[in-house]
MARMINU-279645 format. One record per residue: residue number from 0; residue in three letters; x, y, z of N, C-alpha, C, O in turn. Coordinates in nm, 3 decimals. Layout:
residues N
(NUM, "ala", (X, Y, Z), (X, Y, Z), (X, Y, Z), (X, Y, Z))
...
end
This chain:
residues 82
(0, "leu", (17.023, 14.897, 14.211), (16.931, 14.836, 14.117), (16.846, 14.940, 14.047), (16.849, 14.950, 13.924))
(1, "ala", (16.771, 15.018, 14.124), (16.678, 15.112, 14.064), (16.751, 15.223, 13.988), (16.701, 15.274, 13.888))
(2, "gly", (16.870, 15.261, 14.036), (16.946, 15.366, 13.971), (16.988, 15.329, 13.830), (17.013, 15.417, 13.747))
(3, "arg", (16.997, 15.202, 13.803), (17.037, 15.156, 13.670), (16.916, 15.112, 13.587), (16.930, 15.049, 13.483))
(4, "arg", (16.797, 15.146, 13.636), (16.672, 15.114, 13.568), (16.651, 14.964, 13.553), (16.595, 14.917, 13.454))
(5, "thr", (16.696, 14.891, 13.651), (16.672, 14.748, 13.655), (16.525, 14.725, 13.679), (16.464, 14.790, 13.764))
(6, "arg", (16.467, 14.633, 13.605), (16.324, 14.606, 13.619), (16.297, 14.474, 13.690), (16.190, 14.457, 13.750))
(7, "val", (16.392, 14.381, 13.684), (16.370, 14.247, 13.738), (16.494, 14.204, 13.818), (16.607, 14.227, 13.776))
(8, "ala", (16.469, 14.141, 13.934), (16.577, 14.078, 14.012), (16.542, 13.931, 14.027), (16.433, 13.897, 14.072))
(9, "ile", (16.634, 13.845, 13.991), (16.611, 13.701, 13.998), (16.673, 13.647, 14.125), (16.793, 13.662, 14.150))
(10, "leu", (16.589, 13.582, 14.206), (16.635, 13.518, 14.329), (16.635, 13.367, 14.301), (16.531, 13.302, 14.307))
(11, "asp", (16.752, 13.313, 14.272), (16.764, 13.173, 14.229), (16.801, 13.084, 14.347), (16.904, 13.104, 14.411))
(12, "val", (16.715, 12.986, 14.376), (16.739, 12.892, 14.486), (16.761, 12.750, 14.433), (16.731, 12.652, 14.501))
(13, "thr", (16.813, 12.740, 14.312), (16.834, 12.611, 14.249), (16.918, 12.516, 14.335), (16.888, 12.397, 14.341))
(14, "gly", (17.020, 12.566, 14.399), (17.109, 12.481, 14.478), (17.055, 12.442, 14.615), (17.114, 12.359, 14.684))
(15, "val", (16.943, 12.500, 14.655), (16.885, 12.471, 14.786), (16.801, 12.345, 14.775), (16.709, 12.339, 14.693))
(16, "arg", (16.830, 12.246, 14.854), (16.761, 12.117, 14.843), (16.645, 12.103, 14.941), (16.552, 12.027, 14.914))
(17, "glu", (16.649, 12.173, 15.054), (16.542, 12.163, 15.152), (16.498, 12.301, 15.194), (16.578, 12.394, 15.204))
(18, "ala", (16.367, 12.313, 15.219), (16.313, 12.442, 15.259), (16.243, 12.427, 15.393), (16.192, 12.321, 15.428))
(19, "asp", (16.242, 12.536, 15.465), (16.167, 12.541, 15.589), (16.103, 12.679, 15.598), (16.115, 12.761, 15.507))
(20, "ala", (16.036, 12.704, 15.708), (15.968, 12.831, 15.725), (16.067, 12.948, 15.719), (16.033, 13.055, 15.667))
(21, "glu", (16.187, 12.929, 15.770), (16.286, 13.037, 15.769), (16.325, 13.075, 15.626), (16.341, 13.193, 15.595))
(22, "leu", (16.340, 12.976, 15.539), (16.370, 13.007, 15.399), (16.255, 13.087, 15.337), (16.278, 13.184, 15.266))
(23, "gly", (16.134, 13.045, 15.364), (16.018, 13.118, 15.312), (16.016, 13.262, 15.359), (15.991, 13.353, 15.280))
(24, "arg", (16.043, 13.284, 15.488), (16.047, 13.422, 15.540), (16.160, 13.501, 15.477), (16.143, 13.619, 15.445))
(25, "ala", (16.275, 13.437, 15.460), (16.390, 13.506, 15.400), (16.360, 13.546, 15.255), (16.393, 13.657, 15.212))
(26, "leu", (16.296, 13.457, 15.180), (16.261, 13.489, 15.041), (16.159, 13.604, 15.037), (16.169, 13.693, 14.953))
(27, "met", (16.061, 13.600, 15.127), (15.962, 13.707, 15.130), (16.026, 13.841, 15.167), (15.991, 13.944, 15.110))
(28, "arg", (16.120, 13.840, 15.262), (16.190, 13.965, 15.299), (16.273, 14.016, 15.182), (16.275, 14.136, 15.153))
(29, "ala", (16.342, 13.926, 15.114), (16.423, 13.966, 14.998), (16.334, 14.023, 14.888), (16.367, 14.125, 14.828))
(30, "ala", (16.223, 13.956, 14.862), (16.130, 14.005, 14.758), (16.075, 14.141, 14.796), (16.064, 14.229, 14.710))
(31, "ala", (16.040, 14.161, 14.923), (15.988, 14.290, 14.968), (16.093, 14.400, 14.953), (16.061, 14.511, 14.911))
(32, "ala", (16.217, 14.369, 14.985), (16.325, 14.468, 14.971), (16.345, 14.507, 14.825), (16.364, 14.624, 14.794))
(33, "val", (16.340, 14.409, 14.738), (16.356, 14.435, 14.595), (16.240, 14.523, 14.545), (16.262, 14.617, 14.469))
(34, "arg", (16.119, 14.491, 14.589), (16.002, 14.572, 14.548), (16.015, 14.717, 14.595), (15.976, 14.808, 14.523))
(35, "leu", (16.071, 14.739, 14.713), (16.088, 14.874, 14.764), (16.177, 14.957, 14.671), (16.168, 15.080, 14.668))
(36, "leu", (16.263, 14.889, 14.598), (16.350, 14.956, 14.502), (16.283, 14.974, 14.366), (16.342, 15.027, 14.272))
(37, "gly", (16.157, 14.928, 14.356), (16.085, 14.942, 14.230), (16.119, 14.835, 14.128), (16.105, 14.855, 14.008))
(38, "val", (16.164, 14.721, 14.178), (16.209, 14.613, 14.090), (16.121, 14.490, 14.117), (16.085, 14.463, 14.231))
(39, "glu", (16.087, 14.416, 14.011), (16.005, 14.296, 14.023), (16.093, 14.176, 14.060), (16.186, 14.144, 13.986))
(40, "pro", (16.065, 14.110, 14.173), (16.141, 13.991, 14.209), (16.083, 13.866, 14.141), (15.961, 13.853, 14.127))
(41, "ile", (16.171, 13.777, 14.099), (16.130, 13.648, 14.045), (16.211, 13.541, 14.118), (16.334, 13.548, 14.123))
(42, "val", (16.142, 13.443, 14.174), (16.210, 13.331, 14.241), (16.216, 13.214, 14.143), (16.116, 13.177, 14.082))
(43, "thr", (16.334, 13.157, 14.129), (16.352, 13.042, 14.039), (16.415, 12.926, 14.114), (16.478, 12.943, 14.218))
(44, "gly", (16.396, 12.807, 14.057), (16.466, 12.690, 14.107), (16.401, 12.621, 14.225), (16.464, 12.537, 14.289))
(45, "leu", (16.276, 12.653, 14.256), (16.208, 12.585, 14.367), (16.182, 12.439, 14.329), (16.120, 12.411, 14.226))
(46, "gln", (16.227, 12.349, 14.411), (16.200, 12.207, 14.392), (16.058, 12.179, 14.442), (16.009, 12.250, 14.529))
(47, "pro", (15.990, 12.076, 14.388), (15.854, 12.046, 14.432), (15.841, 12.027, 14.583), (15.746, 12.074, 14.644))
(48, "asn", (15.938, 11.957, 14.644), (15.932, 11.937, 14.789), (15.949, 12.068, 14.864), (15.892, 12.085, 14.972))
(49, "met", (16.026, 12.160, 14.809), (16.043, 12.292, 14.871), (15.912, 12.369, 14.864), (15.871, 12.431, 14.962))
(50, "ala", (15.847, 12.366, 14.749), (15.721, 12.438, 14.734), (15.618, 12.384, 14.832), (15.545, 12.461, 14.894))
(51, "gln", (15.611, 12.253, 14.847), (15.516, 12.193, 14.941), (15.547, 12.235, 15.084), (15.456, 12.265, 15.161))
(52, "ala", (15.675, 12.238, 15.120), (15.714, 12.277, 15.255), (15.680, 12.423, 15.282), (15.635, 12.458, 15.391))
(53, "leu", (15.702, 12.509, 15.182), (15.672, 12.651, 15.199), (15.522, 12.674, 15.215), (15.480, 12.755, 15.297))
(54, "val", (15.442, 12.603, 15.137), (15.297, 12.614, 15.149), (15.250, 12.564, 15.286), (15.168, 12.628, 15.351))
(55, "ala", (15.303, 12.450, 15.328), (15.265, 12.392, 15.457), (15.302, 12.485, 15.572), (15.232, 12.490, 15.673))
(56, "ala", (15.412, 12.558, 15.558), (15.457, 12.649, 15.663), (15.386, 12.784, 15.656), (15.406, 12.870, 15.742))
(57, "gly", (15.303, 12.803, 15.553), (15.231, 12.929, 15.540), (15.310, 13.037, 15.468), (15.269, 13.152, 15.466))
(58, "asp", (15.423, 13.000, 15.410), (15.508, 13.095, 15.337), (15.505, 13.061, 15.189), (15.606, 13.019, 15.133))
(59, "ala", (15.390, 13.080, 15.127), (15.371, 13.034, 14.989), (15.421, 13.133, 14.884), (15.391, 13.116, 14.766))
(60, "leu", (15.495, 13.235, 14.924), (15.547, 13.335, 14.831), (15.433, 13.404, 14.756), (15.443, 13.431, 14.636))
(61, "thr", (15.326, 13.432, 14.826), (15.209, 13.497, 14.767), (15.250, 13.628, 14.702), (15.316, 13.712, 14.763))
(62, "gly", (15.209, 13.645, 14.578), (15.237, 13.768, 14.506), (15.376, 13.777, 14.446), (15.410, 13.879, 14.386))
(63, "val", (15.457, 13.674, 14.461), (15.592, 13.673, 14.405), (15.592, 13.584, 14.282), (15.550, 13.469, 14.289))
(64, "met", (15.639, 13.637, 14.171), (15.647, 13.557, 14.049), (15.749, 13.446, 14.067), (15.857, 13.468, 14.122))
(65, "thr", (15.715, 13.329, 14.021), (15.809, 13.218, 14.023), (15.823, 13.164, 13.881), (15.730, 13.169, 13.801))
(66, "arg", (15.940, 13.112, 13.852), (15.968, 13.046, 13.726), (16.044, 12.919, 13.758), (16.117, 12.913, 13.856))
(67, "ala", (16.026, 12.818, 13.676), (16.087, 12.687, 13.702), (16.238, 12.692, 13.695), (16.306, 12.631, 13.778))
(68, "thr", (16.291, 12.765, 13.598), (16.436, 12.765, 13.578), (16.490, 12.907, 13.566), (16.415, 13.002, 13.540))
(69, "leu", (16.618, 12.920, 13.585), (16.685, 13.048, 13.567), (16.668, 13.096, 13.423), (16.650, 13.215, 13.398))
(70, "gln", (16.674, 13.003, 13.328), (16.657, 13.037, 13.187), (16.519, 13.099, 13.163), (16.508, 13.197, 13.089))
(71, "asp", (16.414, 13.043, 13.224), (16.280, 13.099, 13.210), (16.274, 13.241, 13.267), (16.211, 13.329, 13.208))
(72, "ala", (16.339, 13.262, 13.381), (16.337, 13.395, 13.443), (16.413, 13.497, 13.359), (16.369, 13.611, 13.344))
(73, "val", (16.525, 13.456, 13.304), (16.602, 13.547, 13.217), (16.521, 13.582, 13.093), (16.520, 13.697, 13.050))
(74, "ala", (16.453, 13.484, 13.035), (16.370, 13.510, 12.917), (16.260, 13.611, 12.953), (16.232, 13.702, 12.875))
(75, "his", (16.199, 13.595, 13.070), (16.096, 13.691, 13.115), (16.158, 13.830, 13.132), (16.100, 13.930, 13.088))
(76, "ala", (16.274, 13.836, 13.194), (16.340, 13.965, 13.217), (16.372, 14.034, 13.085), (16.357, 14.156, 13.073))
(77, "leu", (16.415, 13.958, 12.987), (16.446, 14.017, 12.856), (16.320, 14.069, 12.787), (16.324, 14.173, 12.723))
(78, "arg", (16.209, 13.996, 12.800), (16.082, 14.044, 12.744), (16.037, 14.172, 12.815), (15.984, 14.263, 12.751))
(79, "thr", (16.058, 14.179, 12.945), (16.018, 14.295, 13.024), (16.101, 14.418, 12.986), (16.053, 14.531, 12.994))
(80, "arg", (16.223, 14.395, 12.945), (16.316, 14.504, 12.911), (16.269, 14.583, 12.791), (16.300, 14.702, 12.779))
(81, "arg", (16.197, 14.520, 12.704), (16.157, 14.585, 12.578), (16.048, 14.685, 12.599), (16.003, 14.748, 12.504))
end
């Protein structure tokens, strides 16, 4: 990622219908790994019930950018590229 000057990595969970604490921890670990490479992680596709479950479990993705759709995240990534 970093070797190609990638600035953004999109972690899309659109197909995931239910969330639990383990999903929240996995997303936070993935986001942390991406940051270590100097890349901004963006999580997309969180359903409202998933967001509520993550907050209730204490895994609110603090400090991780979220976007409603993959299209929104790609648009952000393209703006960041300039």
